[in-house]
C-alpha positions in Angstrom: 53.2 277.9 142.7 57.0 277.3 142.1 57.2 273.5 141.7 60.8 273.8 140.5 61.8 275.3 143.8 60.0 272.5 145.6 61.8 269.8 143.6 65.1 271.6 144.2 64.5 271.7 147.9 63.7 268.0 147.8 66.8 267.1 145.9 69.0 269.2 148.1 67.5 267.7 151.3 67.8 264.1 150.1 71.4 264.6 149.0 72.2 265.8 152.5 70.0 263.4 154.2 69.6 260.1 152.1 66.4 258.3 153.1 64.7 261.5 154.2 63.4 261.2 157.7 64.7 257.8 158.1 68.3 259.3 158.0 70.1 259.0 161.5 70.4 262.7 162.0 66.7 263.2 161.2 65.7 260.5 163.6 67.6 262.1 166.3 66.0 265.4 165.7 62.6 263.7 165.5 63.1 262.0 168.9 62.7 265.4 170.7 59.2 265.9 169.1 57.9 262.5 170.4 55.5 262.5 167.6 54.3 258.8 168.0 53.6 259.4 171.7 51.8 262.7 171.1 49.7 261.4 168.3 48.6 258.3 170.4 47.7 260.1 173.5 45.9 262.9 171.6 43.8 260.3 169.8 42.9 258.8 173.1 42.4 261.9 175.0 40.1 263.6 172.4 38.1 260.6 171.3 34.5 261.5 170.7 33.3 259.6 173.8 35.7 261.7 176.0 33.8 264.9 175.4 31.2 264.0 177.9 33.6 265.4 180.7 34.3 269.1 180.0 37.0 269.4 182.6 38.9 266.4 181.3 38.9 267.7 177.7 40.0 271.2 178.7 42.7 269.8 180.9 43.8 267.4 178.2 44.0 270.4 175.8 46.3 272.2 178.3 48.5 269.0 178.6 48.8 268.7 174.9 49.9 272.3 174.5 52.4 272.1 177.4 53.8 268.8 176.2 54.2 269.9 172.5 57.7 270.7 171.4 56.2 272.8 168.7 54.5 275.4 171.0 56.9 278.1 172.3 57.9 278.1 175.9 56.5 281.6 176.1 52.9 280.5 175.0 52.7 277.4 177.2 52.3 279.0 180.6 50.2 281.9 179.3 47.7 279.4 177.8 47.8 277.3 181.0 47.1 280.3 183.2 44.4 281.6 180.8 42.4 278.4 180.8 42.8 278.2 184.7 41.1 281.5 184.9 38.1 280.7 182.6 34.7 280.4 184.0 32.9 277.1 183.9 30.8 278.4 180.9 34.0 279.4 179.0 35.6 276.0 179.6 32.4 274.4 178.3 32.5 276.6 175.3 36.1 275.7 174.6 35.3 272.0 174.9 32.3 272.2 172.6 34.2 274.1 170.0 37.1 271.6 169.9 34.5 268.7 169.7 33.0 270.3 166.6 36.6 271.0 165.2 37.6 267.3 165.6 34.3 265.4 165.2 31.8 267.7 163.5 31.5 271.0 161.7 35.2 272.0 161.5 34.7 275.5 160.4 32.2 276.3 163.2 34.4 274.6 165.8 37.5 276.5 164.7 35.6 279.7 164.9 34.1 279.0 168.2 37.5 278.2 169.7 38.9 281.2 168.0 36.3 283.6 169.4 36.9 282.5 172.9 40.8 282.8 172.5 40.5 286.2 170.9 38.5 287.3 173.9 41.3 286.1 176.1 44.0 287.7 173.9 45.3 284.2 173.2 44.4 283.8 169.6 47.8 282.3 168.4 48.1 280.2 165.2 50.0 277.6 167.2 47.4 277.2 169.9 44.7 277.0 167.3 46.2 274.3 165.4 48.2 272.0 167.7 45.6 269.6 168.7 44.2 268.7 165.4 47.7 268.4 164.1 48.4 265.5 166.5 44.8 264.1 166.2 45.0 263.8 162.4 48.6 263.9 161.5 48.2 262.9 157.8 45.5 265.6 157.1 45.9 268.5 159.5 48.6 271.2 159.5 50.4 272.9 162.4 50.6 276.6 161.6 53.9 278.0 162.7 54.1 281.7 161.4 57.7 281.8 160.5 57.5 278.5 158.5 54.2 279.5 156.7 55.6 282.9 155.6 58.7 281.2 154.3 56.7 278.5 152.4 54.3 281.2 150.9 57.2 283.3 149.9 59.7 280.7 148.7 57.2 278.7 146.6 55.3 281.7 145.2 52.0 280.6 146.7 49.1 283.0 146.1 47.9 283.2 149.7 47.9 286.1 152.2 49.1 285.2 155.6 47.6 287.2 158.5 48.7 287.0 162.2 45.1 286.6 163.3 44.0 283.0 162.7 41.1 282.3 160.3 39.3 279.3 159.0 39.6 280.5 155.5 43.4 280.6 155.7 43.8 277.4 157.5 41.6 275.5 155.1 43.4 276.9 152.1 46.9 276.3 153.5 46.0 272.8 154.5 44.8 272.1 151.0 48.1 273.4 149.5 50.2 271.3 151.9 48.2 268.1 151.2 48.6 268.8 147.5 52.3 269.5 147.3 53.3 266.6 149.6 52.1 264.3 146.9 54.7 265.7 144.6 57.8 264.7 146.8 59.5 261.6 147.8 57.5 259.5 150.3 60.4 259.6 152.7 59.5 263.2 153.4 55.9 262.7 154.2 55.6 260.4 157.3 53.2 263.0 158.6 52.2 266.6 157.7 54.3 267.6 160.6 57.4 265.9 159.1 56.6 267.4 155.6 56.3 270.8 157.1 59.5 270.2 159.0 61.2 269.5 155.6 59.8 272.7 154.2 60.9 274.6 157.3 64.4 273.2 157.0 64.9 273.9 153.3 62.9 277.1 152.7 64.4 279.3 155.4 62.2 278.9 158.3 64.4 276.6 160.3 65.2 278.0 163.8 63.3 281.2 163.3 
């Protein structure tokens, strides 16, 4: 792990944007992501008690994906249409997997959702991580392939990225992000999404 590279990125970013994400330019960029709104509605929509209604949960998942500024415009309609074509049993499996991911056995829930999306040829890292990213913004991570590959390469992290999502990679990457964010200025860590935004901006993933 190249901590010198991390500290240099921190120094350069704060020199350009004093105050980190409280800087006016960063606040303007942040507005388009509507993070507070997305976090609040996700916490409401996916509260444990809501999982009694499968259709409500699945529809809320589609809304979260389509409203997220972090999911590509290409993936949004494909995911929406894929879910629309699911059988009642598949929708129930999707809701049960998401419930475990958010409120129970994370690994099992992740893999149940993954198996279903693999079968539908929709197993994308962004779709696999967007809901929990909003539900627990200080713990979970949104896996954007271009950003993750840049972070691994630029910081010399001993972790092998693969296009197909896996719990093992997600858990390892999440642990790394939560560790290194403790080593930078607090102004860069309002949430894991903000911190990963800083990494994206400084380590070569911005706009890719």
